[in-house]
All heavy atoms as TSV, in Angstrom:
chain	resi	resn	atom	element	x	y	z
A	1	MET	N	N	105.806	108.343	82.930
A	1	MET	CA	C	107.026	107.986	83.090
A	1	MET	C	C	107.828	109.372	83.437
A	1	MET	O	O	107.570	110.196	82.563
A	1	MET	CB	C	107.693	107.250	82.038
A	1	MET	CG	C	109.166	106.886	82.221
A	1	MET	SD	S	110.028	106.074	80.797
A	1	MET	CE	C	108.937	104.854	80.464
A	2	ILE	N	N	108.634	109.394	84.360
A	2	ILE	CA	C	109.432	110.555	84.623
A	2	ILE	C	C	110.879	110.078	84.428
A	2	ILE	O	O	111.302	109.192	85.060
A	2	ILE	CB	C	109.284	111.033	86.132
A	2	ILE	CG1	C	107.861	111.503	86.346
A	2	ILE	CG2	C	110.185	112.229	86.327
A	2	ILE	CD1	C	107.493	111.728	87.830
A	3	ILE	N	N	111.694	110.844	83.555
A	3	ILE	CA	C	113.041	110.572	83.382
A	3	ILE	C	C	113.828	111.607	83.957
A	3	ILE	O	O	113.736	112.805	83.557
A	3	ILE	CB	C	113.283	110.306	81.904
A	3	ILE	CG1	C	112.397	109.200	81.328
A	3	ILE	CG2	C	114.722	109.922	81.602
A	3	ILE	CD1	C	112.551	109.020	79.876
A	4	ILE	N	N	114.795	111.183	84.813
A	4	ILE	CA	C	115.678	112.224	85.432
A	4	ILE	C	C	117.146	111.583	85.421
A	4	ILE	O	O	117.330	110.444	85.386
A	4	ILE	CB	C	115.257	112.631	86.880
A	4	ILE	CG1	C	115.199	111.358	87.856
A	4	ILE	CG2	C	113.957	113.289	86.842
A	4	ILE	CD1	C	114.941	111.752	89.229
A	5	ASP	N	N	118.137	112.496	85.314
A	5	ASP	CA	C	119.498	112.249	85.152
A	5	ASP	C	C	120.066	112.334	86.600
A	5	ASP	O	O	120.564	113.401	86.943
A	5	ASP	CB	C	120.196	113.098	84.273
A	5	ASP	CG	C	121.691	112.767	84.019
A	5	ASP	OD1	O	121.990	111.681	84.273
A	5	ASP	OD2	O	122.404	113.648	83.553
A	6	THR	N	N	120.079	111.196	87.216
A	6	THR	CA	C	120.534	111.085	88.660
A	6	THR	C	C	120.776	109.645	89.035
A	6	THR	O	O	120.410	108.772	88.440
A	6	THR	CB	C	119.507	111.750	89.635
A	6	THR	OG1	O	120.076	111.861	90.987
A	6	THR	CG2	C	118.248	110.941	89.697
A	7	LYS	N	N	121.402	109.503	90.191
A	7	LYS	CA	C	121.607	108.072	90.689
A	7	LYS	C	C	120.207	107.426	91.137
A	7	LYS	O	O	119.276	108.207	91.509
A	7	LYS	CB	C	122.458	108.074	91.925
A	7	LYS	CG	C	123.883	108.529	91.685
A	7	LYS	CD	C	124.818	108.648	92.722
A	7	LYS	CE	C	126.092	109.098	92.306
A	7	LYS	NZ	N	127.153	109.430	93.455
A	8	ILE	N	N	120.068	106.220	91.157
A	8	ILE	CA	C	118.891	105.445	91.353
A	8	ILE	C	C	118.321	105.786	92.854
A	8	ILE	O	O	117.045	105.911	92.966
A	8	ILE	CB	C	118.828	103.980	90.940
A	8	ILE	CG1	C	117.455	103.382	90.915
A	8	ILE	CG2	C	119.871	103.260	91.931
A	8	ILE	CD1	C	117.375	102.141	90.296
A	9	LEU	N	N	119.192	105.841	93.703
A	9	LEU	CA	C	118.710	106.087	95.166
A	9	LEU	C	C	118.167	107.489	95.263
A	9	LEU	O	O	117.169	107.807	95.996
A	9	LEU	CB	C	119.905	105.917	96.147
A	9	LEU	CG	C	120.292	104.466	96.349
A	9	LEU	CD1	C	121.396	104.434	97.394
A	9	LEU	CD2	C	119.079	103.545	96.743
A	10	ASP	N	N	118.737	108.455	94.398
A	10	ASP	CA	C	118.100	109.819	94.415
A	10	ASP	C	C	116.770	109.937	93.661
A	10	ASP	O	O	115.891	110.697	94.098
A	10	ASP	CB	C	119.062	110.911	93.784
A	10	ASP	CG	C	120.381	111.019	94.666
A	10	ASP	OD1	O	120.270	110.836	95.935
A	10	ASP	OD2	O	121.457	111.365	94.032
A	11	ALA	N	N	116.727	108.947	92.663
A	11	ALA	CA	C	115.370	108.918	92.060
A	11	ALA	C	C	114.283	108.295	92.867
A	11	ALA	O	O	113.199	108.763	92.750
A	11	ALA	CB	C	115.591	108.091	90.707
A	12	GLU	N	N	114.738	107.365	93.655
A	12	GLU	CA	C	113.857	106.709	94.598
A	12	GLU	C	C	113.285	107.725	95.691
A	12	GLU	O	O	112.142	107.794	95.898
A	12	GLU	CB	C	114.350	105.577	95.195
A	12	GLU	CG	C	113.455	104.943	96.280
A	12	GLU	CD	C	114.174	103.869	97.103
A	12	GLU	OE1	O	115.272	103.944	97.433
A	12	GLU	OE2	O	113.409	102.978	97.563
A	13	LYS	N	N	114.244	108.540	96.121
A	13	LYS	CA	C	113.904	109.639	97.143
A	13	LYS	C	C	113.001	110.736	96.428
A	13	LYS	O	O	112.063	111.153	97.041
A	13	LYS	CB	C	115.068	110.351	97.638
A	13	LYS	CG	C	115.943	109.523	98.551
A	13	LYS	CD	C	117.232	110.192	98.980
A	13	LYS	CE	C	118.091	109.257	99.779
A	13	LYS	NZ	N	119.495	109.940	100.133
A	14	PHE	N	N	113.271	111.008	95.235
A	14	PHE	CA	C	112.371	111.979	94.477
A	14	PHE	C	C	110.927	111.472	94.303
A	14	PHE	O	O	110.036	112.066	94.524
A	14	PHE	CB	C	112.950	112.343	93.130
A	14	PHE	CG	C	112.197	113.128	92.197
A	14	PHE	CD1	C	112.157	114.657	92.437
A	14	PHE	CD2	C	111.359	112.615	91.180
A	14	PHE	CE1	C	111.374	115.263	91.631
A	14	PHE	CE2	C	110.607	113.303	90.402
A	14	PHE	CZ	C	110.485	114.820	90.489
A	15	ALA	N	N	110.895	110.105	93.924
A	15	ALA	CA	C	109.617	109.618	93.800
A	15	ALA	C	C	108.825	109.566	95.185
A	15	ALA	O	O	107.604	109.795	95.109
A	15	ALA	CB	C	109.682	108.159	93.200
A	16	GLU	N	N	109.579	109.182	96.102
A	16	GLU	CA	C	108.963	109.155	97.528
A	16	GLU	C	C	108.397	110.561	97.987
A	16	GLU	O	O	107.298	110.676	98.421
A	16	GLU	CB	C	109.871	108.596	98.549
A	16	GLU	CG	C	109.416	108.427	99.873
A	16	GLU	CD	C	108.042	107.513	99.997
A	16	GLU	OE1	O	108.029	106.477	99.253
A	16	GLU	OE2	O	107.209	107.698	100.901
A	17	LYS	N	N	109.175	111.487	97.637
A	17	LYS	CA	C	108.693	112.988	98.041
A	17	LYS	C	C	107.519	113.332	97.199
A	17	LYS	O	O	106.549	113.888	97.657
A	17	LYS	CB	C	109.880	113.971	97.811
A	17	LYS	CG	C	110.880	113.893	98.827
A	17	LYS	CD	C	111.960	114.913	98.610
A	17	LYS	CE	C	113.185	114.844	99.604
A	17	LYS	NZ	N	114.157	115.867	99.319
A	18	LEU	N	N	107.509	112.969	95.856
A	18	LEU	CA	C	106.368	113.277	95.007
A	18	LEU	C	C	105.209	112.520	95.520
A	18	LEU	O	O	104.072	113.046	95.606
A	18	LEU	CB	C	106.707	112.814	93.684
A	18	LEU	CG	C	105.692	113.224	92.529
A	18	LEU	CD1	C	105.375	114.676	92.487
A	18	LEU	CD2	C	106.208	112.744	91.166
A	19	ARG	N	N	105.259	111.260	95.759
A	19	ARG	CA	C	104.150	110.415	96.437
A	19	ARG	C	C	103.638	111.062	97.736
A	19	ARG	O	O	102.369	111.224	97.787
A	19	ARG	CB	C	104.708	109.063	96.790
A	19	ARG	CG	C	103.523	107.914	97.117
A	19	ARG	CD	C	103.970	106.715	97.825
A	19	ARG	NE	N	104.644	107.025	99.055
A	19	ARG	CZ	C	104.096	107.482	100.222
A	19	ARG	NH1	N	102.870	107.437	100.215
A	19	ARG	NH2	N	104.836	107.652	101.366
A	20	GLU	N	N	104.487	111.413	98.536
A	20	GLU	CA	C	104.046	112.049	99.848
A	20	GLU	C	C	103.283	113.350	99.625
A	20	GLU	O	O	102.359	113.635	100.228
A	20	GLU	CB	C	105.140	112.287	100.783
A	20	GLU	CG	C	105.770	110.955	101.386
A	20	GLU	CD	C	107.032	111.218	102.201
A	20	GLU	OE1	O	107.643	112.391	102.184
A	20	GLU	OE2	O	107.551	110.283	102.774
A	21	SER	N	N	103.844	114.112	98.683
A	21	SER	CA	C	103.278	115.476	98.247
A	21	SER	C	C	101.847	115.289	97.739
A	21	SER	O	O	100.889	115.997	98.149
A	21	SER	CB	C	104.218	116.213	97.306
A	21	SER	OG	O	103.630	117.499	96.945
A	22	ILE	N	N	101.680	114.342	96.843
A	22	ILE	CA	C	100.369	114.046	96.136
A	22	ILE	C	C	99.372	113.480	97.337
A	22	ILE	O	O	98.289	113.959	97.388
A	22	ILE	CB	C	100.471	113.091	95.145
A	22	ILE	CG1	C	101.266	113.670	93.882
A	22	ILE	CG2	C	99.102	112.508	94.648
A	22	ILE	CD1	C	101.750	112.774	92.710
A	23	GLN	N	N	99.860	112.565	98.128
A	23	GLN	CA	C	99.087	112.088	99.196
A	23	GLN	C	C	98.653	113.045	100.175
A	23	GLN	O	O	97.361	113.085	100.629
A	23	GLN	CB	C	99.825	111.020	99.980
A	23	GLN	CG	C	99.056	110.394	101.141
A	23	GLN	CD	C	99.947	109.435	102.040
A	23	GLN	OE1	O	100.756	108.671	101.335
A	23	GLN	NE2	N	99.778	109.394	103.222
A	24	GLY	N	N	99.343	114.094	100.395
A	24	GLY	CA	C	99.040	115.101	101.365
A	24	GLY	C	C	98.251	116.342	100.847
A	24	GLY	O	O	97.708	117.161	101.512
A	25	HIS	N	N	98.023	116.353	99.518
A	25	HIS	CA	C	97.320	117.393	98.986
A	25	HIS	C	C	95.845	117.075	98.838
A	25	HIS	O	O	95.390	116.052	98.709
A	25	HIS	CB	C	97.871	117.670	97.484
A	25	HIS	CG	C	97.264	118.762	96.791
A	25	HIS	ND1	N	97.547	120.040	97.149
A	25	HIS	CD2	C	96.272	118.953	95.892
A	25	HIS	CE1	C	97.055	120.966	96.247
A	25	HIS	NE2	N	96.117	120.343	95.627
A	26	SER	N	N	94.997	118.176	99.070
A	26	SER	CA	C	93.629	118.050	98.949
A	26	SER	C	C	93.184	118.699	97.587
A	26	SER	O	O	93.466	119.851	97.230
A	26	SER	CB	C	92.773	118.850	100.065
A	26	SER	OG	O	92.868	118.120	101.194
A	27	PHE	N	N	92.632	117.711	96.740
A	27	PHE	CA	C	92.123	118.307	95.401
A	27	PHE	C	C	90.590	118.636	95.597
A	27	PHE	O	O	89.956	118.075	96.245
A	27	PHE	CB	C	92.322	117.163	94.428
A	27	PHE	CG	C	93.813	116.707	94.150
A	27	PHE	CD1	C	94.449	115.886	95.017
A	27	PHE	CD2	C	94.467	117.387	93.211
A	27	PHE	CE1	C	95.664	115.494	94.783
A	27	PHE	CE2	C	95.826	117.016	93.033
A	27	PHE	CZ	C	96.462	116.109	93.797
A	28	LYS	N	N	90.169	119.661	94.757
A	28	LYS	CA	C	88.922	120.146	94.914
A	28	LYS	C	C	87.865	119.093	94.406
A	28	LYS	O	O	86.757	119.009	95.245
A	28	LYS	CB	C	88.658	121.458	94.043
A	28	LYS	CG	C	89.404	122.603	94.549
A	28	LYS	CD	C	89.106	123.771	93.780
A	28	LYS	CE	C	89.873	125.047	94.334
A	28	LYS	NZ	N	89.545	126.256	93.627
A	29	THR	N	N	88.087	118.402	93.371
A	29	THR	CA	C	87.063	117.464	92.927
A	29	THR	C	C	86.985	115.999	93.571
A	29	THR	O	O	85.922	115.503	93.664
A	29	THR	CB	C	86.970	117.367	91.491
A	29	THR	OG1	O	88.365	116.971	91.070
A	29	THR	CG2	C	86.773	118.667	90.762
A	30	VAL	N	N	88.252	115.511	93.858
A	30	VAL	CA	C	88.290	114.113	94.460
A	30	VAL	C	C	88.864	114.093	95.854
A	30	VAL	O	O	88.852	113.023	96.388
A	30	VAL	CB	C	89.246	113.262	93.473
A	30	VAL	CG1	C	88.519	113.161	92.119
A	30	VAL	CG2	C	90.538	113.789	93.357
A	31	ASN	N	N	89.182	115.295	96.295
A	31	ASN	CA	C	89.810	115.344	97.727
A	31	ASN	C	C	91.094	114.734	97.837
A	31	ASN	O	O	91.978	115.456	97.612
A	31	ASN	CB	C	88.828	114.844	98.653
A	31	ASN	CG	C	89.131	115.300	100.208
A	31	ASN	OD1	O	89.864	116.217	100.417
A	31	ASN	ND2	N	88.802	114.507	101.254
A	32	LYS	N	N	91.250	113.517	98.225
A	32	LYS	CA	C	92.548	112.790	98.297
A	32	LYS	C	C	92.741	111.803	97.234
A	32	LYS	O	O	91.783	111.053	96.898
A	32	LYS	CB	C	92.638	112.226	99.651
A	32	LYS	CG	C	92.468	113.151	100.790
A	32	LYS	CD	C	93.893	114.051	101.008
A	32	LYS	CE	C	93.836	114.865	102.172
A	32	LYS	NZ	N	94.968	115.630	102.425
A	33	ILE	N	N	94.099	111.604	96.811
A	33	ILE	CA	C	94.355	110.701	95.918
A	33	ILE	C	C	95.829	110.008	96.376
A	33	ILE	O	O	96.523	110.714	97.124
A	33	ILE	CB	C	94.538	110.979	94.326
A	33	ILE	CG1	C	95.502	112.020	94.203
A	33	ILE	CG2	C	93.160	111.382	93.974
A	33	ILE	CD1	C	95.904	112.353	92.698
A	34	THR	N	N	96.014	108.847	95.990
A	34	THR	CA	C	97.378	108.341	96.224
A	34	THR	C	C	97.966	107.831	94.835
A	34	THR	O	O	97.269	107.776	93.986
A	34	THR	CB	C	97.400	107.063	97.230
A	34	THR	OG1	O	96.530	106.120	96.580
A	34	THR	CG2	C	96.741	107.512	98.609
A	35	CYS	N	N	99.239	107.451	94.916
A	35	CYS	CA	C	99.896	107.077	93.788
A	35	CYS	C	C	100.927	106.101	94.005
A	35	CYS	O	O	101.395	105.912	95.177
A	35	CYS	CB	C	100.484	108.306	92.972
A	35	CYS	SG	S	101.508	109.223	93.846
A	36	SER	N	N	101.308	105.181	93.001
A	36	SER	CA	C	102.428	104.177	93.131
A	36	SER	C	C	103.516	104.559	92.089
A	36	SER	O	O	103.128	105.059	91.071
A	36	SER	CB	C	101.870	102.933	92.962
A	36	SER	OG	O	100.879	102.586	93.989
A	37	PHE	N	N	104.737	104.273	92.408
A	37	PHE	CA	C	105.792	104.562	91.500
A	37	PHE	C	C	106.724	103.287	91.377
A	37	PHE	O	O	106.994	102.687	92.367
A	37	PHE	CB	C	106.688	105.703	91.933
A	37	PHE	CG	C	106.032	107.110	91.875
A	37	PHE	CD1	C	105.295	107.547	93.059
A	37	PHE	CD2	C	106.135	107.813	90.832
A	37	PHE	CE1	C	104.625	108.722	93.029
A	37	PHE	CE2	C	105.482	109.069	90.734
A	37	PHE	CZ	C	104.817	109.472	91.798
A	38	GLY	N	N	107.123	103.046	90.178
A	38	GLY	CA	C	108.175	102.038	89.842
A	38	GLY	C	C	109.413	102.853	89.491
A	38	GLY	O	O	109.310	103.639	88.447
A	39	VAL	N	N	110.592	102.564	90.171
A	39	VAL	CA	C	111.766	103.270	89.748
A	39	VAL	C	C	112.834	102.268	89.276
A	39	VAL	O	O	113.052	101.162	89.859
A	39	VAL	CB	C	112.320	103.934	91.092
A	39	VAL	CG1	C	113.736	104.637	90.701
A	39	VAL	CG2	C	111.443	105.008	91.640
A	40	VAL	N	N	113.317	102.581	88.023
A	40	VAL	CA	C	114.330	101.739	87.453
A	40	VAL	C	C	115.607	102.521	86.974
A	40	VAL	O	O	115.339	103.728	86.837
A	40	VAL	CB	C	113.870	100.751	86.324
A	40	VAL	CG1	C	112.687	100.021	86.701
A	40	VAL	CG2	C	113.416	101.757	85.165
A	41	GLU	N	N	116.723	101.834	86.745
A	41	GLU	CA	C	117.847	102.597	86.256
A	41	GLU	C	C	118.104	102.114	84.852
A	41	GLU	O	O	117.941	101.011	84.467
A	41	GLU	CB	C	119.093	102.184	87.208
A	41	GLU	CG	C	120.321	102.909	86.803
A	41	GLU	CD	C	121.388	102.549	87.903
A	41	GLU	OE1	O	121.488	101.397	88.475
A	41	GLU	OE2	O	122.103	103.499	88.225
A	42	CYS	N	N	118.556	103.022	84.065
A	42	CYS	CA	C	118.800	102.754	82.642
A	42	CYS	C	C	119.941	101.930	82.532
A	42	CYS	O	O	120.995	102.279	83.127
A	42	CYS	CB	C	118.937	104.026	81.832
A	42	CYS	SG	S	119.350	103.926	80.267
A	43	ARG	N	N	120.000	100.879	81.775
A	43	ARG	CA	C	121.193	100.002	81.584
A	43	ARG	C	C	121.807	100.301	80.334
A	43	ARG	O	O	121.188	100.858	79.420
A	43	ARG	CB	C	120.658	98.536	81.644
A	43	ARG	CG	C	120.135	98.164	83.035
A	43	ARG	CD	C	119.592	96.751	82.977
A	43	ARG	NE	N	118.943	96.408	84.315
A	43	ARG	CZ	C	118.094	95.418	84.480
A	43	ARG	NH1	N	117.732	94.813	83.494
A	43	ARG	NH2	N	117.599	95.231	85.664
A	44	LYS	N	N	122.988	99.776	80.093
A	44	LYS	CA	C	123.774	100.083	78.944
A	44	LYS	C	C	123.134	99.728	77.621
A	44	LYS	O	O	123.116	100.598	76.719
A	44	LYS	CB	C	125.106	99.356	79.047
A	44	LYS	CG	C	126.065	99.550	77.914
A	44	LYS	CD	C	127.373	98.867	78.108
A	44	LYS	CE	C	128.246	99.135	76.874
A	44	LYS	NZ	N	129.618	98.538	76.978
A	45	ASN	N	N	122.451	98.648	77.442
A	45	ASN	CA	C	121.786	98.253	76.241
A	45	ASN	C	C	120.245	98.533	76.235
A	45	ASN	O	O	119.664	97.907	75.438
A	45	ASN	CB	C	122.116	96.748	75.942
A	45	ASN	CG	C	123.625	96.627	75.666
A	45	ASN	OD1	O	124.232	97.462	74.957
A	45	ASN	ND2	N	124.168	95.593	76.194
A	46	ASP	N	N	119.801	99.257	77.134
A	46	ASP	CA	C	118.363	99.671	77.176
A	46	ASP	C	C	117.916	100.476	75.913
A	46	ASP	O	O	118.686	101.218	75.416
A	46	ASP	CB	C	118.049	100.510	78.421
A	46	ASP	CG	C	117.637	99.446	79.618
A	46	ASP	OD1	O	117.080	98.358	79.322
A	46	ASP	OD2	O	117.703	99.993	80.739
A	47	ASN	N	N	116.708	100.197	75.633
A	47	ASN	CA	C	115.928	101.081	74.684
A	47	ASN	C	C	114.680	101.505	75.253
A	47	ASN	O	O	114.432	100.962	76.502
A	47	ASN	CB	C	115.743	100.438	73.341
A	47	ASN	CG	C	115.021	99.092	73.491
A	47	ASN	OD1	O	113.937	99.048	74.100
A	47	ASN	ND2	N	115.391	98.167	72.725
A	48	PHE	N	N	113.859	102.180	74.682
A	48	PHE	CA	C	112.583	102.705	75.324
A	48	PHE	C	C	111.764	101.463	75.752
A	48	PHE	O	O	111.197	101.535	76.874
A	48	PHE	CB	C	111.783	103.546	74.225
A	48	PHE	CG	C	110.531	104.142	74.884
A	48	PHE	CD1	C	110.398	105.144	75.747
A	48	PHE	CD2	C	109.308	103.403	74.669
A	48	PHE	CE1	C	109.176	105.585	76.338
A	48	PHE	CE2	C	108.127	103.870	75.113
A	48	PHE	CZ	C	108.101	104.972	76.035
A	49	ASP	N	N	111.531	100.531	74.964
A	49	ASP	CA	C	110.717	99.306	75.248
A	49	ASP	C	C	111.282	98.571	76.459
A	49	ASP	O	O	110.418	98.163	77.364
A	49	ASP	CB	C	110.630	98.367	74.084
A	49	ASP	CG	C	109.718	99.091	72.970
A	49	ASP	OD1	O	108.915	99.934	73.241
A	49	ASP	OD2	O	110.041	98.721	71.863
A	50	THR	N	N	112.481	98.311	76.670
A	50	THR	CA	C	113.062	97.572	77.754
A	50	THR	C	C	112.945	98.326	79.046
A	50	THR	O	O	112.510	97.742	80.083
A	50	THR	CB	C	114.488	97.163	77.537
A	50	THR	OG1	O	115.373	98.333	77.299
A	50	THR	CG2	C	114.664	96.274	76.343
A	51	ILE	N	N	113.207	99.669	78.985
A	51	ILE	CA	C	112.923	100.565	80.144
A	51	ILE	C	C	111.509	100.494	80.647
A	51	ILE	O	O	111.074	100.349	81.795
A	51	ILE	CB	C	113.384	101.935	79.963
A	51	ILE	CG1	C	114.927	101.984	79.809
A	51	ILE	CG2	C	113.121	102.883	81.094
A	51	ILE	CD1	C	115.520	103.272	79.319
A	52	LEU	N	N	110.571	100.816	79.642
A	52	LEU	CA	C	109.144	100.813	79.837
A	52	LEU	C	C	108.653	99.467	80.475
A	52	LEU	O	O	107.831	99.514	81.425
A	52	LEU	CB	C	108.320	101.075	78.513
A	52	LEU	CG	C	106.820	101.309	78.736
A	52	LEU	CD1	C	106.623	102.426	79.704
A	52	LEU	CD2	C	106.260	101.647	77.343
A	53	LYS	N	N	109.108	98.354	80.011
A	53	LYS	CA	C	108.693	97.027	80.481
A	53	LYS	C	C	109.102	96.882	82.053
A	53	LYS	O	O	108.351	96.503	82.898
A	53	LYS	CB	C	109.259	95.893	79.603
A	53	LYS	CG	C	108.848	94.548	80.268
A	53	LYS	CD	C	109.352	93.486	79.273
A	53	LYS	CE	C	108.832	92.042	79.900
A	53	LYS	NZ	N	109.291	91.075	78.996
A	54	ARG	N	N	110.375	97.249	82.367
A	54	ARG	CA	C	110.876	97.283	83.757
A	54	ARG	C	C	110.074	98.177	84.606
A	54	ARG	O	O	109.700	97.884	85.779
A	54	ARG	CB	C	112.269	97.458	83.891
A	54	ARG	CG	C	113.123	96.240	83.418
A	54	ARG	CD	C	114.590	96.187	83.967
A	54	ARG	NE	N	115.187	97.490	84.047
A	54	ARG	CZ	C	115.888	98.038	83.019
A	54	ARG	NH1	N	115.817	97.577	81.850
A	54	ARG	NH2	N	116.430	99.295	83.161
A	55	VAL	N	N	109.769	99.392	84.169
A	55	VAL	CA	C	109.002	100.313	84.938
A	55	VAL	C	C	107.746	99.901	85.248
A	55	VAL	O	O	107.107	99.965	86.198
A	55	VAL	CB	C	108.936	101.778	84.267
A	55	VAL	CG1	C	107.902	102.718	84.792
A	55	VAL	CG2	C	110.321	102.457	84.223
A	56	ASP	N	N	106.973	99.234	84.224
A	56	ASP	CA	C	105.675	98.771	84.321
A	56	ASP	C	C	105.689	97.670	85.329
A	56	ASP	O	O	104.752	97.565	86.187
A	56	ASP	CB	C	105.232	98.276	82.850
A	56	ASP	CG	C	103.713	98.117	83.026
A	56	ASP	OD1	O	102.867	98.856	83.350
A	56	ASP	OD2	O	103.322	96.897	82.431
A	57	THR	N	N	106.683	96.685	85.183
A	57	THR	CA	C	106.632	95.632	86.212
A	57	THR	C	C	106.831	96.243	87.688
A	57	THR	O	O	106.148	95.636	88.612
A	57	THR	CB	C	107.990	94.735	85.928
A	57	THR	OG1	O	107.826	94.206	84.607
A	57	THR	CG2	C	108.112	93.568	86.964
A	58	MET	N	N	107.688	97.158	87.865
A	58	MET	CA	C	107.820	97.771	89.234
A	58	MET	C	C	106.465	98.456	89.670
A	58	MET	O	O	106.197	98.368	90.843
A	58	MET	CB	C	109.005	98.721	89.237
A	58	MET	CG	C	110.438	98.097	89.240
A	58	MET	SD	S	110.592	96.959	90.496
A	58	MET	CE	C	110.200	95.309	89.637
A	59	LEU	N	N	105.933	99.137	88.795
A	59	LEU	CA	C	104.589	99.665	88.970
A	59	LEU	C	C	103.598	98.862	89.576
A	59	LEU	O	O	102.915	98.993	90.605
A	59	LEU	CB	C	104.023	100.543	87.910
A	59	LEU	CG	C	102.736	101.277	87.986
A	59	LEU	CD1	C	102.760	102.254	89.135
A	59	LEU	CD2	C	102.390	101.972	86.763
A	60	TYR	N	N	103.342	97.697	88.875
A	60	TYR	CA	C	102.484	96.701	89.255
A	60	TYR	C	C	102.922	96.088	90.510
A	60	TYR	O	O	102.070	95.613	91.249
A	60	TYR	CB	C	102.201	95.644	88.130
A	60	TYR	CG	C	101.114	96.336	87.048
A	60	TYR	CD1	C	101.569	96.885	85.977
A	60	TYR	CD2	C	99.782	96.194	87.389
A	60	TYR	CE1	C	100.721	97.410	85.036
A	60	TYR	CE2	C	98.900	96.870	86.612
A	60	TYR	CZ	C	99.340	97.336	85.354
A	60	TYR	OH	O	98.447	97.881	84.464
A	61	SER	N	N	104.106	95.882	90.714
A	61	SER	CA	C	104.658	95.480	92.010
A	61	SER	C	C	104.258	96.260	93.100
A	61	SER	O	O	103.778	95.860	94.197
A	61	SER	CB	C	106.167	95.228	91.910
A	61	SER	OG	O	106.672	94.821	93.181
A	62	ALA	N	N	104.382	97.664	92.930
A	62	ALA	CA	C	103.851	98.626	93.913
A	62	ALA	C	C	102.426	98.550	94.154
A	62	ALA	O	O	101.968	98.584	95.332
A	62	ALA	CB	C	104.233	100.003	93.454
A	63	LYS	N	N	101.651	98.377	93.094
A	63	LYS	CA	C	100.161	98.245	93.383
A	63	LYS	C	C	99.845	96.931	93.905
A	63	LYS	O	O	98.936	96.940	94.897
A	63	LYS	CB	C	99.524	98.340	91.965
A	63	LYS	CG	C	99.539	99.684	91.231
A	63	LYS	CD	C	98.772	99.674	89.947
A	63	LYS	CE	C	98.868	101.133	89.436
A	63	LYS	NZ	N	97.912	101.165	88.110
A	64	ASN	N	N	100.400	95.791	93.698
A	64	ASN	CA	C	100.216	94.610	94.326
A	64	ASN	C	C	100.769	94.600	95.806
A	64	ASN	O	O	100.278	93.694	96.636
A	64	ASN	CB	C	100.774	93.501	93.592
A	64	ASN	CG	C	100.196	93.203	92.287
A	64	ASN	OD1	O	98.972	93.457	92.084
A	64	ASN	ND2	N	100.894	92.731	91.277
A	65	SER	N	N	101.547	95.498	96.127
A	65	SER	CA	C	102.089	95.584	97.532
A	65	SER	C	C	101.175	96.505	98.351
A	65	SER	O	O	101.577	96.872	99.596
A	65	SER	CB	C	103.577	96.212	97.479
A	65	SER	OG	O	104.293	95.317	96.847
A	66	GLY	N	N	100.062	96.873	97.913
A	66	GLY	CA	C	99.203	97.560	98.646
A	66	GLY	C	C	98.907	99.096	98.205
A	66	GLY	O	O	98.210	99.924	98.797
A	67	ARG	N	N	99.556	99.391	97.122
A	67	ARG	CA	C	99.415	100.724	96.493
A	67	ARG	C	C	100.030	101.737	97.368
A	67	ARG	O	O	100.453	101.660	98.417
A	67	ARG	CB	C	98.006	101.056	96.168
A	67	ARG	CG	C	97.302	100.019	95.237
A	67	ARG	CD	C	95.950	100.472	94.861
A	67	ARG	NE	N	95.451	99.450	93.901
A	67	ARG	CZ	C	94.968	99.786	92.734
A	67	ARG	NH1	N	94.941	100.948	92.377
A	67	ARG	NH2	N	94.468	98.970	91.940
A	68	ASN	N	N	100.102	103.029	96.870
A	68	ASN	CA	C	100.695	104.219	97.516
A	68	ASN	C	C	101.985	103.841	98.045
A	68	ASN	O	O	102.288	104.112	99.260
A	68	ASN	CB	C	99.613	104.682	98.708
A	68	ASN	CG	C	100.047	106.034	99.125
A	68	ASN	OD1	O	100.548	106.854	98.415
A	68	ASN	ND2	N	99.789	106.274	100.474
A	69	CYS	N	N	102.829	103.368	97.173
A	69	CYS	CA	C	104.375	103.157	97.652
A	69	CYS	C	C	105.297	103.357	96.351
A	69	CYS	O	O	104.853	103.483	95.224
A	69	CYS	CB	C	104.452	101.752	98.235
A	69	CYS	SG	S	104.102	100.362	97.130
A	70	VAL	N	N	106.545	103.339	96.700
A	70	VAL	CA	C	107.476	103.345	95.581
A	70	VAL	C	C	108.265	101.944	95.724
A	70	VAL	O	O	108.726	101.470	96.661
A	70	VAL	CB	C	108.532	104.461	95.942
A	70	VAL	CG1	C	109.643	104.485	94.901
A	70	VAL	CG2	C	107.806	105.917	95.948
A	71	VAL	N	N	108.441	101.368	94.509
A	71	VAL	CA	C	109.174	100.093	94.412
A	71	VAL	C	C	110.311	100.398	93.347
A	71	VAL	O	O	110.255	100.984	92.327
A	71	VAL	CB	C	108.279	99.019	93.917
A	71	VAL	CG1	C	109.172	97.686	93.642
A	71	VAL	CG2	C	107.246	98.731	94.841
A	72	MET	N	N	111.580	99.884	93.773
A	72	MET	CA	C	112.672	100.188	93.018
A	72	MET	C	C	113.439	98.814	92.625
A	72	MET	O	O	113.409	97.910	93.494
A	72	MET	CB	C	113.704	101.075	93.809
A	72	MET	CG	C	115.027	101.445	93.092
A	72	MET	SD	S	116.210	102.323	94.104
A	72	MET	CE	C	116.672	100.997	95.310
A	73	VAL	N	N	114.153	98.909	91.565
A	73	VAL	CA	C	114.953	97.709	91.117
A	73	VAL	C	C	116.216	98.426	90.440
A	73	VAL	O	O	116.039	99.266	89.792
A	73	VAL	CB	C	114.289	96.748	90.247
A	73	VAL	CG1	C	113.999	97.221	88.788
A	73	VAL	CG2	C	115.079	95.437	90.056
A	74	ASN	N	N	117.377	97.605	90.681
A	74	ASN	CA	C	118.523	98.066	89.989
A	74	ASN	C	C	118.674	97.437	88.656
A	74	ASN	O	O	118.310	96.234	88.556
A	74	ASN	CB	C	119.734	97.910	90.739
A	74	ASN	CG	C	119.802	98.870	91.968
A	74	ASN	OD1	O	119.399	100.049	91.989
A	74	ASN	ND2	N	120.616	98.502	92.959
């Protein structure tokens, strides 16, 4: 989980840039890898568990959408 203090659309752009950077990098031992990201916004009454549950849901949504993508929910 990456936590940043920014607007959700900026967080989505950050995650997309990170995804693209990882996808474009050649690693010595595994060559290429991809990654999926779930992006959520902290709500007024959130705690660690509620945020983690939403992030996890978005992450699995990204994986079920074909992997190597960013999925966001407000």
